Structure formats: C-alpha cells, structure tokens
Backbone bond lengths (Angstrom), bond angles and torsions (degrees), N, CA, C in turn:
res aa  C-N    CA-C-N  psi(-1)  N-CA   C-N-CA  omega(-1)  CA-C   N-CA-C  phi
1 M - - - 1.448 - - 1.525 108.74 -
2 Q 1.311 115.00 148.72 1.462 122.43 -179.48 1.527 110.00 -94.05
3 L 1.330 115.72 137.38 1.455 121.46 173.78 1.523 108.99 -79.61
4 Y 1.329 116.98 137.18 1.466 122.09 177.32 1.517 110.00 -129.19
5 V 1.321 115.30 142.42 1.452 123.18 168.28 1.522 105.00 -112.55
6 I 1.322 116.02 122.51 1.462 120.70 -174.29 1.522 108.53 -120.70
7 D 1.329 115.72 115.12 1.461 120.96 172.39 1.516 107.78 -85.28
8 W 1.311 117.20 138.15 1.464 120.39 177.64 1.513 110.02 -134.05
9 S 1.337 114.17 154.20 1.466 119.23 178.04 1.530 109.67 -154.73
10 F 1.315 113.51 148.26 1.463 120.94 176.11 1.520 109.54 -85.04
11 Q 1.311 115.24 150.49 1.453 120.73 178.83 1.528 111.85 -88.32
12 N 1.360 116.14 -19.27 1.464 118.97 177.60 1.533 110.11 -156.63
13 N 1.327 115.97 163.07 1.468 121.88 -176.58 1.526 113.18 -68.63
14 E 1.312 116.87 -34.44 1.459 119.70 -179.20 1.527 110.84 -62.68
15 D 1.345 116.80 -46.60 1.465 120.08 177.32 1.520 110.92 -62.12
16 Q 1.322 117.20 -36.52 1.456 120.72 178.71 1.532 111.05 -61.42
17 L 1.327 117.28 -43.20 1.466 120.92 179.32 1.525 111.64 -63.48
18 F 1.338 117.07 -45.91 1.462 120.70 179.95 1.530 110.76 -64.80
19 A 1.325 116.65 -43.58 1.465 120.48 -178.46 1.523 111.46 -67.27
20 T 1.320 117.24 -37.01 1.468 120.26 178.72 1.521 110.23 -62.54
21 N 1.320 117.30 -42.52 1.467 120.72 176.69 1.528 110.91 -60.90
22 E 1.317 116.72 -46.21 1.466 121.63 -179.81 1.529 110.50 -64.46
23 F 1.336 117.01 -44.98 1.456 121.96 -179.30 1.536 110.47 -61.29
24 C 1.312 117.55 -46.37 1.464 121.03 -179.81 1.525 111.47 -63.28
25 Q 1.318 117.38 -34.63 1.463 120.54 175.33 1.533 110.00 -66.12
26 F 1.343 117.43 -46.08 1.468 121.70 176.29 1.521 110.05 -56.71
27 L 1.327 116.50 -45.76 1.455 122.08 -177.65 1.528 111.17 -63.06
28 S 1.325 117.52 -46.92 1.468 120.89 -178.43 1.523 112.04 -68.33
29 E 1.329 118.15 -25.92 1.468 121.97 178.45 1.524 112.59 -88.58
30 G 1.340 117.57 -1.08 1.461 121.20 179.01 1.518 115.13 76.87
31 K 1.328 117.50 11.56 1.464 120.29 -177.66 1.529 112.74 -66.66
32 L 1.335 117.49 -27.43 1.465 119.74 -179.91 1.526 112.15 -74.42
33 N 1.342 116.77 -12.38 1.458 121.04 177.63 1.525 112.29 -94.99
34 E 1.329 117.00 -2.55 1.459 120.31 -179.59 1.524 110.30 -68.60
35 S 1.322 114.93 144.51 1.458 121.01 179.57 1.530 109.73 -76.39
36 I 1.321 115.77 130.94 1.465 122.24 176.45 1.515 107.05 -121.34
37 D 1.319 117.11 122.86 1.459 121.88 -177.45 1.532 110.71 -57.58
38 G 1.325 116.61 124.06 1.457 121.46 177.96 1.510 115.09 84.38
39 F 1.339 117.22 8.81 1.464 121.45 -176.73 1.518 109.70 -143.61
40 E 1.343 116.06 134.79 1.457 121.23 176.44 1.522 109.26 -135.59
41 L 1.314 115.92 112.01 1.462 121.94 178.48 1.518 108.80 -78.62
42 K 1.339 117.14 127.38 1.453 121.51 178.41 1.526 111.80 -102.49
43 F 1.346 116.70 -41.44 1.459 118.94 -171.75 1.521 110.09 -165.51
44 I 1.323 116.25 143.99 1.462 122.16 171.10 1.524 107.41 -129.98
45 A 1.326 116.54 129.30 1.466 122.12 174.89 1.523 108.13 -116.24
46 H 1.320 116.38 133.35 1.458 122.57 -177.81 1.526 110.26 -110.78
47 T 1.316 116.38 136.65 1.462 121.72 170.48 1.530 106.74 -122.82
48 P 1.340 116.32 80.06 1.463 120.93 -172.84 1.523 114.10 -64.96
49 Q 1.331 117.90 -22.30 1.461 119.17 -179.80 1.521 112.64 -61.80
50 N 1.341 117.67 -26.80 1.469 118.87 177.23 1.528 112.09 -123.11
51 G 1.326 117.54 10.95 1.465 121.10 175.35 1.507 114.09 67.36
52 S 1.333 116.76 42.24 1.454 119.77 -179.55 1.518 110.05 -141.93
53 G 1.318 115.67 -179.55 1.448 120.78 178.30 1.507 111.10 178.44
54 V 1.340 114.32 -173.51 1.463 121.76 -177.18 1.524 108.47 -137.07
55 I 1.318 114.96 137.95 1.464 122.40 173.94 1.522 106.86 -115.61
56 I 1.327 116.77 134.43 1.458 121.33 172.30 1.521 106.23 -118.19
57 C 1.328 115.61 125.64 1.452 120.20 -175.00 1.521 111.11 -154.03
58 Y 1.311 115.61 168.83 1.458 123.04 169.75 1.522 107.28 -111.83
59 S 1.324 115.94 144.25 1.454 120.30 177.83 1.514 109.63 -147.94
60 N 1.336 115.40 147.37 1.463 120.18 176.40 1.519 112.05 -70.67
61 S 1.331 116.57 -27.09 1.467 119.28 -177.37 1.524 110.15 -165.06
62 M 1.325 114.92 166.06 1.465 120.50 175.57 1.525 110.79 -64.51
63 S 1.325 117.10 -34.46 1.467 119.28 -179.08 1.528 110.83 -64.19
64 V 1.334 117.88 -34.64 1.459 120.43 175.55 1.528 109.51 -64.52
65 L 1.334 116.93 -43.50 1.471 120.34 178.09 1.519 111.40 -59.50
66 F 1.322 117.29 -44.46 1.460 120.53 179.76 1.524 111.06 -61.64
67 R 1.338 117.20 -40.08 1.479 119.88 178.81 1.521 111.20 -66.59
68 V 1.349 117.09 -42.93 1.462 121.06 -177.82 1.532 110.94 -64.52
69 L 1.325 116.97 -40.79 1.472 120.82 -174.66 1.528 113.77 -94.96
70 R 1.300 116.90 -1.47 1.473 121.48 -175.53 1.530 113.43 -55.95
71 M 1.324 116.97 -45.88 1.466 120.54 -178.00 1.520 110.76 -59.13
72 W 1.330 117.63 -40.53 1.460 121.74 -178.43 1.527 110.49 -70.76
73 R 1.323 116.27 -39.07 1.470 121.02 178.73 1.528 110.91 -64.62
74 E 1.318 115.67 -48.22 1.469 120.47 -174.51 1.529 112.93 -73.46
75 N 1.323 118.10 -37.70 1.463 121.09 -174.27 1.520 114.61 -89.99
76 F 1.338 117.15 -23.11 1.458 118.84 -172.58 1.521 113.65 -129.62
77 N 1.322 117.08 11.54 1.465 121.52 173.97 1.536 112.03 52.44
78 I 1.341 114.88 48.80 1.461 120.76 178.26 1.524 108.28 -96.54
79 E 1.309 116.02 135.02 1.467 121.58 176.33 1.523 108.30 -97.10
80 F 1.338 116.50 128.83 1.459 122.72 179.63 1.521 109.83 -113.33
81 N 1.323 116.85 135.76 1.459 123.11 176.72 1.532 107.41 -117.77
82 F 1.342 116.02 103.63 1.462 122.74 -176.33 1.525 110.46 -84.04
83 K 1.346 116.45 129.53 1.467 120.73 177.47 1.522 109.28 -133.60
84 P 1.353 117.41 116.45 1.461 118.89 173.15 1.524 108.87 -62.94
85 A 1.321 116.88 145.42 1.464 120.47 -175.64 1.529 109.88 -137.98
86 L 1.335 115.37 169.45 1.459 122.74 177.05 1.522 109.52 -117.24
87 T 1.324 115.87 144.42 1.459 120.36 170.43 1.528 107.79 -76.32
88 N 1.321 117.81 170.47 1.465 120.98 175.63 1.525 111.13 -56.59
89 E 1.318 116.32 -43.68 1.457 121.01 -178.53 1.526 111.66 -64.41
90 E 1.326 117.30 -41.95 1.462 120.90 178.99 1.522 111.17 -66.47
91 L 1.322 117.44 -39.40 1.460 120.98 177.46 1.525 110.43 -62.36
92 L 1.316 117.37 -46.90 1.466 121.15 179.72 1.521 110.99 -61.90
93 S 1.305 117.44 -44.33 1.461 121.63 179.62 1.527 111.53 -61.70
94 S 1.312 116.83 -46.04 1.469 119.85 -179.42 1.522 111.09 -69.52
95 H 1.314 117.69 -31.48 1.458 121.56 178.19 1.532 111.17 -68.60
96 N 1.319 116.56 -36.04 1.461 121.45 -177.40 1.520 113.70 -84.30
97 E 1.327 118.76 -14.87 1.466 121.85 179.11 1.513 110.20 -72.47
98 K 1.323 114.94 150.45 1.468 119.84 175.17 1.523 108.74 -70.29
99 S 1.306 115.36 147.29 1.455 120.92 178.89 1.520 110.05 -66.23
100 F 1.319 116.68 145.71 1.456 121.69 175.53 1.526 111.00 -63.24
101 W 1.309 116.64 -24.95 1.456 121.51 -171.59 1.525 114.25 -93.88
102 L 1.315 117.45 -7.69 1.454 119.82 179.26 1.514 110.29 -74.85
103 K 1.332 117.23 139.29 1.461 121.61 177.01 1.522 109.50 -74.73
104 T 1.304 115.44 143.72 1.468 120.91 174.54 1.513 108.26 -111.11
105 N 1.292 116.87 168.17 1.466 121.17 179.20 1.518 111.84 -64.18
106 N 1.319 117.23 -22.05 1.466 121.12 -178.73 1.536 112.11 -87.55
107 G 1.294 118.02 -10.68 1.450 119.39 -172.17 1.446 111.93 -112.38
C-alpha cells in the first residue's frame, strides 16, 4: 500500500460547520475506526481556525481514496490535495540505492 499525505480545506464556513457536526458524529459512533478494504487511516489533524487539515493514510490506489472521501467532497465542498509520500525507511532505502542512470561495469 502507498502512503499518502492529504491536505484538505473547506471552501466556505457554512460547509465547515455542517461537516464538523457530521465528522464528530462519525467519530463518536466509531465509524472512523471501521475497516475499509484497501484503505488504512493513520491520522487526521484539524486546523479549524482556517478550515483545513491533514490526513495521513495508506491506500491501495487513488481510486480507493476517491471512493473513501467522496461523501465529504460531494456533501461539504471539501477540496483534497493527494500527495504520495515515503516513510523514513522508504526514504533511506531509496537514498541508498544506486541510481537507475549510473553506468555499471556490465553496461
């Protein structure tokens, strides 16, 4: 699964108020802890003073992300910016690997 960092923001204050009520209801009912095939939520950070936040999650594909976040996008006019990311271990591994473009003695 690919790690994603997703920045989100509301387009207006009214949608933010409605979405916050809905989100808090989901949270209190444990719906955010439900297992979704191909998706693993790691963390959500909220910055309500400017109507934005960050989601950190794993997903099998972008299409899974679109399905998971679709209800929030369609009902509350939230803009999501999906960014694939690397863990510390993946960054170190890719940093230590030889470049694809370097010549080898065999080539």
